[in-house]
N, C-alpha and C positions, 0 to 999 in steps of 0.2 A: 644719598646720591650714589654712593659706591654700590649699594645693593641693586639699584636700578640698572647700572651698567653690568653688574654681575648677572642679572636676569637676562639681559640681552646676550651676554657671552654664552650663557648656558643654552639659550635658544639657538644660537648659531652652531654650537657644538652638537646639540641633538639633531639639528638639520643636516649637518655634515655627516654624522654617523648614520643617520637614516638613509641619506643618498648613497653613501659608500656601501652600506649594507645591501641596498637594493641592487646596485651594480654588481657586487660580488656574487650575490645570490642568483641573479639572472645569468651571469657568466658560468656559474657552476651547474645550474639546472637546465639550461637551454640545450636543445639538441643541435648538433652541428652536422648537417648533411648537405654540403654544397654540391651542386651539379651544374652543368653548362647552362641550362635554361634559367635556373635560379640566379646565376651570376651575370646573365646578359642584361643589357640596358632595356628598361621598360619604356615603351612609347605607346601608351594607351591601347594595348592589345595588338598593335601592329608589329610586324617584323621590322627590327631596326635596319636602317639603310645607312651605310657610311659610318664615319667615326662619331662617337658620342660627343666629343669636344669640338664644336664648330666655332670658328672665330666670327664674332659679330662685328659689324661695322661700328666704329667708335662713335659715329653720329647718333646712334641710339642713346648711348650714355650721356653724350653732351647735351642733347635735347632734353633728356630726362632731368639732368642736373639743373639746367637753366630753368625748366618749368618749376622744379622744387624750390629753387631760390626765390623766384618771383612770387610763387604761390605763398610761401611762408611769410615773405615780407608783406604781401598784401593782407594777410590775416591781422597784422598789427594795426591796420586802418580801422577795423571794426570796434575795438574797445575805445579807441580815440574818438570815434564818431559819436559814441554814447555819452562821453563825459567832457567833451572839449568846451562846452559852454561854461561849465563850472570852473575850468582852469583859466579861461580868458584868452587874451591875446598871446600870452607866452606859449601856450599849448599849440595855438594856431601857427605861430612862427616855427616852433620845433617841428611840426608836421610838414611844413613847407621845406625845411632843411632835409628832413627824412625823404620826402618825395623827390627833391632835387638830386640827392644821392642815388636814389632808385632809378631816376630817369637817366642819369649819367651812366649807370651800369647797363641799362637797357640800350642806350645809344652805342656803348662800347661793343656789346654783343652783336648789335645790328651791323655796325660798321665792319666788325671782324668777319661777318658772314656766317655766324653760327646759327642764325635763325632760318637760313635757307637749307633745304634738304640736299640739293645738289649744289655743292660749292663750285663756283666758277674757277676755271684754271687761271693762273696768273697771266697777265697780258704781256709782260716783259720778263726777261731773265737777267740777272746781274751779269756783268761782263765775265766774272770769274767762273760762272757755271755755264755760260753760253756754249763753250766748246764741247762740253759733256753731252748736251742735249741736241746739238746740231747733227744733222745726218752726215755720216762719214761716207766718203766715196768707197765703193766696193772695189777691191783689187781686180785687175784684169788678168785672167789666166791665159797664157799662151798655149 
């Protein structure tokens, strides 16, 4: 048993040495000739316009994460559908619990408004924040 782990350790050591050797060799042998065009941002052959780091709307990420969560959870339905008859009523009840949890999560996301691309503005403001958002009178200059 010890020799089996020893073989794995030797394999990792050889892999680390091979990787480090490749990195060191490429660092020593590569030419280093930076110039302005080479260091500029590449945009499919087009001349870059504006800053390369653009802030994306958080809605892209929220929608993508919601999609991934529900997509991964729906994948669990396929293996269950193939074998649920052999497990009987217990598997059926377990899947109903799983689907209930999934539906509660879906309802939460829906009520929160994360499924809508344009989120509606709040209809009312709390009393503490109302004075900040109300229009203030402009001072009259004499």
